[in-house]
N, C-alpha and C positions, 0 to 999 in steps of 0.2 A: 414479533421478534424476527431475527435474520434467518434466511433459509440456508442451511448447509448443504452444499453440493459436492459430489466427488469430482475430481479433476480427471478428465479422460486420459487413460494411459499411465496413470500414477496412482499412488496410494494416498496422495495429498488431497486435502478438502479445503474448499473456500466457502466464504460466507456472502451471500447476496444481501446487502443492506439497502433499506428503502430510504431513498435520499431525504423525504420528508421526515422520517423518524430521526435520521442522523442530524438533520438540521435542527429539529426540535430539542434534541438532547444537547447540542451545542448551545442553543439558546438557554435552556434550563440550567445548565451547569456553567454558565458564564464563560464558555470557550474551553473549558477543561477537557470536555468529551472530543473536541477536535484534536487534541494531542494524542488521546487514546486511539481515535479512528486512525490517525496518521501512522501511528506505530504499528497498528494491527494491519493495515494494508501493506506496509513495507514488510512485516513479518510474514504474511501470506505469500508475497512475492519471493522472499527468501526461501521459504519452505518449498514453493514450486520450483525454484531453481535447484534446490538440492534434490528433489525427486526427479528432476529431468536432466540432470547434469548440465545445466545452464546456470550455474551459480554466479559466474563472472558477469553474465549479462543481466541477471535479475536481482543483484545485490546480495551482500553478505551480512550487513549490520543495520538492522531497523533502528537500533538505539543511536547510531550516528545520524540517521536522517532526522530523527526526533530531535536531537540536540542542535542540529543545524537549523531547524525551524524554531525552536524555542529560544536557546541561548545565542544562537548565530545572529540574531537581529542587532546584537551589540556591534557587529563588524559590518552588517548591511548585506553583504554579498552571499553568504552560505545559504540563507533560506531560498534564494532565487534559484541557486544551483541545485538545491535538494529538491524543489518543485519540479524543475526542468527534468532531472534525472528520474524522479518518481514517474513522471508522466511517460518517459521513455521505456521505463520498466514495465509499466502497464501495457503499453504497446507491444512490447517484447513478450509479455506473458500471454497476450491474446493471439500473438503469431505461434507461440511454442503450443499452446493448447488447441490450436486449430480453428480459432474462431475467425470468421470473416467479417470485414468491415461492411457496414449497412449504408 
């Protein structure tokens, strides 16, 4: 199971998911868990943004991100924009929470 940890300086919590378990679930569910995982990551980023008053930098709508990677393939561009912005939000979340790069 995922380890739930408190985020320093806030009341928000995050889950640390093991990459092999996530990959296994994606494989077993024929890709459906990937959509669940992507939504949860973006929701946790939104929650951190609300807790730290960084909502504009960490995103507001995880559903929009999910729609961009699922239905957005019809237009081709939205999934790539969503991936790029999600990675930017992850970097911002690391910065906001005080994590250092290794």
